[in-house]
Phi, psi and omega in degrees: 000140180253138177229129181296142178231150179294144180252137174202190177301322173219151173278131176288155178300319181299318179298316181295317181295322177298319179293323178295316179299317179300318179298313183296319179298319178292325184287317187261342184217057187298329181262006179056034181278343180246156175263099184256144170250117182247127178236122173261120186280142184302146175278161172303129183299342180280348182280127175256128180258110182281155178297154180237137183281359177217174180300140176290152176251141182238140183221142173214144180299132184295339182279356183292145172251156185270019174261004183231165173276139181210160180270144170248126179272127176249130188226136169250122190243035176280158182294320185273341188215075182260128178204164175213154179212150179251130179245126178281133184229141172243134180230132179223139173278132181252139183235136177289127184219141176281127182231137179286142178252010178198166177285137179237121182283149177305131179093347180281150177286137178272107179273162185295332181277004178267349183230153178224150173273121179238153173272119183240139178302134188308319183288349179257358179282129181281148180300328183279351187288169183214156170240011180264099185294334181291342180271358184241305189293132181098339177281173179250141182294133180271355179202170173290128184242128182276159174297141180084010182275135175281100188275143178232172186293337179280357177271352181225159170249117173288329170238122182248152182307128180092351179294144165284127185230164172261125175262122186240127177241129180239143175211102185065234180271001183262139178225132176243133183231132178217171182266154180205179178230129181290134179270338181210167178287152176205140173265168181302129179090351180277153176265125180223168177269142179217146179263126173284115186291337180283318184254350184066010177283147174262123180233165176252141179210174182256132178290126176257242175281186186306121177055038175236135179236127180257129180234162176274143176288000000 
């Protein structure tokens, strides 16, 4: 692949590294479907990059994955001025993840200003983490949570045992809503038991938004 480079008596290292980053982004993320962090590592300061009378060529082994550091070969292939140099590059996929910005004590409500969306390297994202703020904010912490923790929906109860909740039943365009009391803790999407306060019946439903339980008619 060819990428145009600025011409001068010498190419600065910064110019070359920018061109390498552009090449890698086009090679690994042509449709920009992923959030990639590309770092081109500095060259030895003693290396002089001479100008090239044509576009530079860039090469990388097709078997490379972007979770590792790898070399990109940059080549000038003119008759009078032929040279090549290898630039080490690291590429990582970044994923949006909710991270706590303060300590949250067990039983405390998780407010919106207690969490932030951060870009975390994919291989460092925990299976339990979440980027769905609606599954976290307003719920209560089920354990002591430290600052910098990748918080997930199983770390909080959107419906907690003893909470007053809304029991919602839908059937087509019809919706029935009544009050109830949670019998157990539940995260978003979990099935839990809830007491219908009108009939005193115990039913099972799915946790929706904060303190909402959906049941079948």
